[in-house]
N, C-alpha and C positions, 0 to 999 in steps of 0.2 A: 348543576342539574341533572338530572337524577338520566341515566342512560333511558332509552326510547325501548319499551317493549319490544319482546322481538313479535313479529305480528304472526298471530295463530293461524297455521294453515288452514286453505276450508278443502273439509273433507270429499274426496274429487265422485263427479258423480256414476251412478254403474253406466257402464257402455249400456246404449239400447238394448233391446233384445230384435233381434232379427226378426222379420213376420214371415207371415206365412211361405208368401212364394221365394222370398230370399232363401229361405231355410231348404225349399226346394231347388233351387239355382243351387246355391251347394254344395247339396248333395250329389248334385248329380241331375237327379230327378227329373229338371226344363232347364231348355239352354237358352241363351239369351243372346248369347251371337251373331251380330250381326256384320255381313259384308260391306265394304264403303260405297259400293257402285248404287245410283238410286237409297240413299243411304233411306231419305224422311222416308221414302215410300215401304221399306225394306223396316221401318221400326216399326210405322202403324202399320203395316200387315202382322207383324208381330205381337204389340201389344191389343190389336182388334182380337186376334187368336186367342193371346191368353184371357181375355173377358167373358169370349164364345166357350171355350173351353171351363170356366170358374175354375180360372186356379185364382182369379182376382176375384171379389164374390161384392154383390153387392150392396155401394154403402160399405167397402172400404176402401183406405186409404192407398194412392198411390205413389210408392217409396220413387218419386224422377231422380232426384242424385243417387239413388243407390239404384237404379235403374240402369242410370245413363254409364255407370262405373262397370257395369258387370257387362255392358255391352261394346263397351271402352268406347264409346263416346261419348261427346259434350252433351250439356240439361239442354241446349237448343232446337236440337232436332227431336230430340223426346217428347218436348214442351211443343213443337208445330206438331208432333203426330196426336199428338192429347189436342190438341188445338179442334186438329180433324175432327178426331173424335166426339169434342164437343159439341160441331156444328151435327152432328147424326142425332146427338142430345144421346149418346153413350154414357159419358161422365161428363162431370161438373165440378167450372176449376168456384173453390170457396173464397173469397174472402179471410187470409190471412190465416187459412185451417189450410189451403194444398186442394189438392186433387183426388175427386172422387170416385165412384165406380159407381151410376144412379142406382137408385131406387124407384121402381114401380108401381105404384098402389095398383090396386087390381081395376079401379074403373080407367085407369089408363092402359090395363092391357087389354080390357076388356075393346076399348077403342081400337087398339092395333088388330085386335080380332077381325072388326069392320074395315081396315082397308086391309088385310089379308082375304076375306073373302069375295071381296072386288076381285084384288088382283091373283089370288093363287086360283081362283073360278077362272082367270084370264087366262092363265097357263095352262089351269087344265084341256083347256078349251081348246087352247094351241097346237097342246102336244097330243091330244087326241086325236088331228086332222095331219099329224106327219111321225107317229108313234111306229114301232115295230114290233110285229109279235116277239123275237126272244127278248127286248128292252121289257114286254111285258111281264114275260114270265121270271122273270131276274124281282123284278119288284113283287109280283104273288108270293113267290118262293122268298123272299126276305121277312114275308108275315106270315109264311105258316107254322114258322114255327114258334111262334107265340101261342096259338090258341089253345087255352084250358090251360097255361101254365100263370098262376098267380104269383109267383116265386119274386123275391125281392129283388133277387140278382138280374131274374129275366126283366122285370118292368125295368130295370138301370138301361137294360138293353132296347129293350121296347124303345124307352124314349130315343136311345140314339136311332136307332131303326126310322122311326117316327120324324126324324129331324132331317134324317137322310134322301125320305120321302118326299117330304116335301118340298128338299133343295132339289132334289134331282129332277120332277115333276118342274119346277122352273126352268132349270137348262135344257129340257127337251122342249119346251116350249120355241126356242129358237130364235129367242128378241132382247136384245143386247140393253132398249130402255127398260124393258119390264123384268130383266135378269138382277139389274144396276138398284132400281126401285127396290124390287124383293130384297137385295142383301142388305140394307139399312133395317127393314124393317125386324127380316129376320136376324142379326144380329142386337138390337134390344131386346125380341120376346125371348132368345137363346141367351142370352145375359142372365136375365130374371129368374126363368124355367128351370127351378131343378129337378121335379118331379113330370105330372102328367096334370092336365085338368079336369080332364074323366079318365074311368079306367079302359084298361085293353077290350075289356065285354062290351064299352059300351062302340069304342072307335072302332074295334077291329072291322065289324059289321062297315062302318061307315064308308073304308080306305077297299071293302071289295069290293061297295058299290063305283066307287071314285074305278076301282080298274078294271069294272066292267063294260061303265064306256069308255075307256080305251083300249081294253079289249075290241070291242066295238066299233074302234074309230068311230064314236058316237059323241059329239063335240057336244053337242044339246046337253047329253044326261054325265059326260066328264063333269062339265062346272056344275051342274045342278048336283050332283052327287060333293064336289066339292066344298062348293056353296051353304050346303045343308052341315055338313062335316063342322063346318069355323064356325057357322051359326052358332049353332049349340053350344060349343066351347065357351062361345063370348057369352049364351045367355045363362050358362053356368057362372060365370063371373059375375057378371050383372047380379042373380041375386045374391052370393057371395057378398058380395059385397054391399048391397044396400041391407043384407042379414048384422053385416057386422056395424054398419050405421044406428043401425035400430039400437041394440045390442050397447054401443057406445051411449047411445043417446038416451038409454034406459036406463044410464051407472049415472049418470050425472046427480 
Protein backbone atom coordinates (compact mmCIF):
# COMPACT_ATOMS: atom_id res chain seq x y z
CA UNK A 1 0.00 0.00 0.00
CA UNK A 2 1.46 3.30 -1.05
CA UNK A 3 2.19 5.65 1.77
CA UNK A 4 -0.33 8.48 2.08
CA UNK A 5 1.14 11.67 0.78
CA UNK A 6 1.63 14.40 3.28
CA UNK A 7 -1.24 16.88 3.30
CA UNK A 8 -0.21 20.17 1.86
CA UNK A 9 -0.35 22.92 4.42
CA UNK A 10 -2.84 25.63 3.66
CA UNK A 11 -1.35 29.06 3.41
CA UNK A 12 -2.18 31.04 6.48
CA UNK A 13 -4.56 33.93 6.04
CA UNK A 14 -2.97 37.35 6.33
CA UNK A 15 -3.72 39.09 9.59
CA UNK A 16 -6.68 41.42 9.32
CA UNK A 17 -5.65 45.01 9.10
CA UNK A 18 -6.82 46.94 12.15
CA UNK A 19 -9.52 49.51 11.49
CA UNK A 20 -9.05 53.24 11.66
CA UNK A 21 -10.19 53.47 15.29
CA UNK A 22 -7.83 50.71 16.49
CA UNK A 23 -4.93 52.27 14.61
CA UNK A 24 -5.60 55.49 16.51
CA UNK A 25 -5.85 53.59 19.80
CA UNK A 26 -2.54 51.79 19.27
CA UNK A 27 -0.82 54.99 18.23
CA UNK A 28 -1.91 56.60 21.49
CA UNK A 29 -4.16 59.17 19.78
CA UNK A 30 -7.26 57.68 21.44
CA UNK A 31 -7.43 55.93 24.82
CA UNK A 32 -9.96 53.22 25.59
CA UNK A 33 -8.76 52.38 29.11
CA UNK A 34 -11.71 51.85 31.47
CA UNK A 35 -11.75 51.90 35.27
CA UNK A 36 -13.82 49.08 36.70
CA UNK A 37 -16.20 50.98 38.97
CA UNK A 38 -19.60 51.49 37.26
CA UNK A 39 -18.09 49.55 34.36
CA UNK A 40 -21.06 49.42 32.02
CA UNK A 41 -21.84 53.12 32.43
CA UNK A 42 -18.23 54.04 31.74
CA UNK A 43 -18.10 51.87 28.61
CA UNK A 44 -21.39 53.35 27.40
CA UNK A 45 -20.09 56.89 27.95
CA UNK A 46 -16.80 56.11 26.19
CA UNK A 47 -18.47 54.49 23.17
CA UNK A 48 -20.99 57.32 22.99
CA UNK A 49 -18.13 59.82 22.95
CA UNK A 50 -16.31 57.94 20.19
CA UNK A 51 -19.43 58.04 18.03
CA UNK A 52 -20.27 61.70 18.69
CA UNK A 53 -16.63 62.67 18.08
CA UNK A 54 -16.80 60.67 14.84
CA UNK A 55 -13.92 58.38 15.79
CA UNK A 56 -16.36 55.70 14.60
CA UNK A 57 -18.24 56.91 11.52
CA UNK A 58 -21.81 56.26 10.35
CA UNK A 59 -21.94 52.91 8.55
CA UNK A 60 -18.73 51.71 10.20
CA UNK A 61 -18.58 48.32 11.92
CA UNK A 62 -17.83 48.42 15.66
CA UNK A 63 -15.11 45.83 16.48
CA UNK A 64 -16.58 44.47 19.71
CA UNK A 65 -13.85 41.94 20.52
CA UNK A 66 -11.04 44.36 19.76
CA UNK A 67 -12.64 47.13 21.81
CA UNK A 68 -13.13 44.79 24.77
CA UNK A 69 -9.49 43.72 24.58
CA UNK A 70 -8.23 47.31 24.36
CA UNK A 71 -10.45 48.32 27.29
CA UNK A 72 -9.32 45.33 29.35
CA UNK A 73 -12.86 43.99 29.83
CA UNK A 74 -14.95 41.07 28.59
CA UNK A 75 -17.34 41.27 25.64
CA UNK A 76 -20.43 41.31 27.87
CA UNK A 77 -20.27 44.87 29.25
CA UNK A 78 -19.31 46.19 25.81
CA UNK A 79 -22.31 44.45 24.24
CA UNK A 80 -24.60 45.71 27.01
CA UNK A 81 -23.38 49.26 26.43
CA UNK A 82 -23.99 48.85 22.69
CA UNK A 83 -27.52 47.58 23.38
CA UNK A 84 -28.20 50.83 25.25
CA UNK A 85 -26.94 52.77 22.24
CA UNK A 86 -29.13 50.62 19.97
CA UNK A 87 -32.17 51.59 22.07
CA UNK A 88 -31.25 55.20 21.35
CA UNK A 89 -31.06 54.32 17.62
CA UNK A 90 -27.41 55.29 17.38
CA UNK A 91 -26.09 51.81 16.53
CA UNK A 92 -27.74 48.75 15.02
CA UNK A 93 -27.17 45.01 15.40
CA UNK A 94 -27.22 43.35 11.97
CA UNK A 95 -27.75 39.59 11.91
CA UNK A 96 -24.51 37.67 11.19
CA UNK A 97 -22.72 40.92 10.37
CA UNK A 98 -22.09 42.64 13.68
CA UNK A 99 -22.79 46.04 15.22
CA UNK A 100 -22.70 49.19 13.10
CA UNK A 101 -23.08 52.90 13.68
CA UNK A 102 -26.39 53.81 12.08
CA UNK A 103 -26.58 55.85 8.92
CA UNK A 104 -29.32 58.46 8.90
CA UNK A 105 -31.02 59.56 5.70
CA UNK A 106 -31.81 63.20 4.97
CA UNK A 107 -35.54 62.65 5.60
CA UNK A 108 -34.66 61.12 8.99
CA UNK A 109 -32.41 64.08 9.79
CA UNK A 110 -35.18 66.48 8.80
CA UNK A 111 -37.48 64.72 11.27
CA UNK A 112 -34.79 65.10 13.94
CA UNK A 113 -34.75 68.82 13.20
CA UNK A 114 -38.51 68.90 13.78
CA UNK A 115 -37.93 67.41 17.24
CA UNK A 116 -35.07 69.81 17.89
CA UNK A 117 -37.24 72.77 16.89
CA UNK A 118 -39.77 72.00 19.62
CA UNK A 119 -37.36 70.95 22.37
CA UNK A 120 -34.64 73.53 21.76
CA UNK A 121 -37.27 76.22 21.37
CA UNK A 122 -38.40 75.29 24.89
CA UNK A 123 -34.78 75.28 26.06
CA UNK A 124 -34.26 78.82 24.73
CA UNK A 125 -37.46 79.97 26.44
CA UNK A 126 -36.42 78.52 29.79
CA UNK A 127 -32.83 79.76 29.47
CA UNK A 128 -33.97 83.32 28.69
CA UNK A 129 -35.77 83.51 32.02
CA UNK A 130 -32.71 82.60 34.07
CA UNK A 131 -29.54 83.39 32.10
CA UNK A 132 -27.06 85.94 33.47
CA UNK A 133 -25.43 88.68 31.34
CA UNK A 134 -21.93 87.20 31.67
CA UNK A 135 -23.12 83.93 30.10
CA UNK A 136 -24.73 85.80 27.21
CA UNK A 137 -21.49 87.70 26.63
CA UNK A 138 -19.53 84.43 26.48
CA UNK A 139 -21.94 83.02 23.91
CA UNK A 140 -21.78 86.20 21.82
CA UNK A 141 -17.96 86.17 21.86
CA UNK A 142 -17.89 82.53 20.74
CA UNK A 143 -19.47 83.45 17.38
CA UNK A 144 -18.02 86.91 16.79
CA UNK A 145 -14.70 85.50 15.56
CA UNK A 146 -16.38 83.69 12.65
CA UNK A 147 -17.96 86.69 10.96
CA UNK A 148 -16.50 87.18 7.48
CA UNK A 149 -14.09 84.22 7.61
CA UNK A 150 -15.28 81.31 5.41
CA UNK A 151 -11.99 79.36 5.40
CA UNK A 152 -12.27 75.55 5.81
CA UNK A 153 -10.37 75.61 9.12
CA UNK A 154 -12.76 78.23 10.50
CA UNK A 155 -15.75 76.26 9.23
CA UNK A 156 -14.59 73.21 11.22
CA UNK A 157 -14.24 75.39 14.31
CA UNK A 158 -17.66 76.88 13.65
CA UNK A 159 -19.23 73.41 13.60
CA UNK A 160 -17.78 72.75 17.07
CA UNK A 161 -18.93 76.14 18.39
CA UNK A 162 -22.39 75.57 16.94
CA UNK A 163 -22.68 72.22 18.70
CA UNK A 164 -21.42 73.71 21.96
CA UNK A 165 -23.89 76.59 21.68
CA UNK A 166 -26.92 74.35 21.26
CA UNK A 167 -25.78 71.97 24.00
CA UNK A 168 -25.07 74.85 26.38
CA UNK A 169 -28.52 76.38 25.90
CA UNK A 170 -30.10 73.06 26.86
CA UNK A 171 -27.97 73.03 30.03
CA UNK A 172 -28.93 76.63 30.82
CA UNK A 173 -32.62 75.70 30.63
CA UNK A 174 -32.14 73.94 33.97
CA UNK A 175 -34.62 71.13 33.24
CA UNK A 176 -33.29 67.60 33.81
CA UNK A 177 -35.98 65.89 31.72
CA UNK A 178 -35.33 68.21 28.80
CA UNK A 179 -31.58 67.65 29.12
CA UNK A 180 -32.05 63.86 29.06
CA UNK A 181 -34.31 64.01 26.00
CA UNK A 182 -31.97 66.32 24.10
CA UNK A 183 -28.93 64.22 24.97
CA UNK A 184 -30.18 61.38 22.75
CA UNK A 185 -31.33 63.71 19.96
CA UNK A 186 -28.03 65.59 19.90
CA UNK A 187 -26.07 62.34 19.93
CA UNK A 188 -27.87 61.05 16.83
CA UNK A 189 -27.50 64.39 15.09
CA UNK A 190 -23.87 65.08 15.93
CA UNK A 191 -22.81 61.53 15.01
CA UNK A 192 -24.30 61.99 11.54
CA UNK A 193 -23.39 65.61 10.85
CA UNK A 194 -19.89 66.08 9.48
CA UNK A 195 -20.29 69.67 8.34
CA UNK A 196 -23.03 72.28 8.23
CA UNK A 197 -26.54 72.02 6.83
CA UNK A 198 -26.36 75.73 5.95
CA UNK A 199 -23.38 78.11 5.72
CA UNK A 200 -22.37 80.49 8.54
CA UNK A 201 -23.50 83.56 6.59
CA UNK A 202 -27.05 82.23 6.96
CA UNK A 203 -26.85 80.89 10.51
CA UNK A 204 -24.74 83.55 12.28
CA UNK A 205 -27.53 86.19 12.02
CA UNK A 206 -29.97 83.57 13.34
CA UNK A 207 -27.70 82.85 16.30
CA UNK A 208 -27.49 86.60 16.90
CA UNK A 209 -31.30 86.80 17.01
CA UNK A 210 -31.39 84.00 19.59
CA UNK A 211 -28.70 85.74 21.64
CA UNK A 212 -30.58 89.04 21.44
CA UNK A 213 -33.65 87.35 22.93
CA UNK A 214 -31.50 85.88 25.69
CA UNK A 215 -29.82 89.25 26.33
CA UNK A 216 -33.23 90.93 26.71
CA UNK A 217 -34.39 88.00 28.84
CA UNK A 218 -37.34 87.73 26.49
CA UNK A 219 -38.55 84.09 26.47
CA UNK A 220 -40.94 84.61 23.55
CA UNK A 221 -38.26 86.16 21.33
CA UNK A 222 -35.60 83.58 22.25
CA UNK A 223 -37.95 80.66 21.55
CA UNK A 224 -39.21 82.12 18.27
CA UNK A 225 -35.66 82.79 17.03
CA UNK A 226 -34.49 79.28 17.94
CA UNK A 227 -37.47 77.63 16.29
CA UNK A 228 -37.02 79.66 13.10
CA UNK A 229 -33.30 78.81 13.02
CA UNK A 230 -33.91 75.06 13.25
CA UNK A 231 -36.97 75.10 10.98
CA UNK A 232 -34.94 76.66 8.17
CA UNK A 233 -32.36 73.88 8.42
CA UNK A 234 -35.13 71.27 8.44
CA UNK A 235 -36.65 72.81 5.31
CA UNK A 236 -33.25 72.83 3.59
CA UNK A 237 -32.83 69.09 4.23
CA UNK A 238 -36.38 68.40 3.05
CA UNK A 239 -35.70 70.22 -0.23
CA UNK A 240 -32.42 68.37 -0.74
CA UNK A 241 -34.07 65.01 0.00
CA UNK A 242 -36.90 65.77 -2.44
CA UNK A 243 -34.43 66.80 -5.16
CA UNK A 244 -32.36 63.65 -4.67
CA UNK A 245 -35.51 61.53 -4.81
CA UNK A 246 -36.55 63.21 -8.06
CA UNK A 247 -33.09 62.68 -9.58
CA UNK A 248 -33.14 59.02 -8.58
CA UNK A 249 -36.60 58.52 -10.09
CA UNK A 250 -35.53 60.23 -13.32
CA UNK A 251 -32.48 57.99 -13.67
CA UNK A 252 -34.51 54.77 -13.59
